[in-house]
C-alpha positions, 0 to 999 in steps of 0.5 A: 055443259056445251050450251052453258059454255056457249051462254057464257055461264062458265061456272055452271058449265064447269060444274057440269063438266066436273060432274061428268068427270066424276061420273066417268071415273066412277064407271071407268069411262076413260073416253067420257073423262077425257071429253069432259076434261077437254070441255073444262079446258075450253072453259079455262080458255074462257077464263083466260087460263091458257096454261091450265087449258094446255095441261088439261088437254095434254092429259086428255090427248094421252087418253084419246089418241090411243082410243083412236077417236079421230074426231075427239082427237081433232077437237082436243087438238083445236083446243090445244092450239087455241091454248098454245096461241094464247100462250104465245107459242109461235108453232101454234099458228 
């Protein structure tokens, strides 16, 4: 999905992230579900849907923070910051 997103093929990237989320939920992998949700948030930003991205990353952080994976939390917070900046949140700078 990352390569597709980087190539600006947002539809294919979103499809890959949706499949990852479905698989994660099928096997009960909360970490993968949250990671793919952050990926979908980045795609939403590429489509200028910062409000959806903010909501998605907020949900993902509710899972990632308790898991204690600081790298994934930092990545999610980066995406959240981008979403907030696009929404005009003065605290996002």
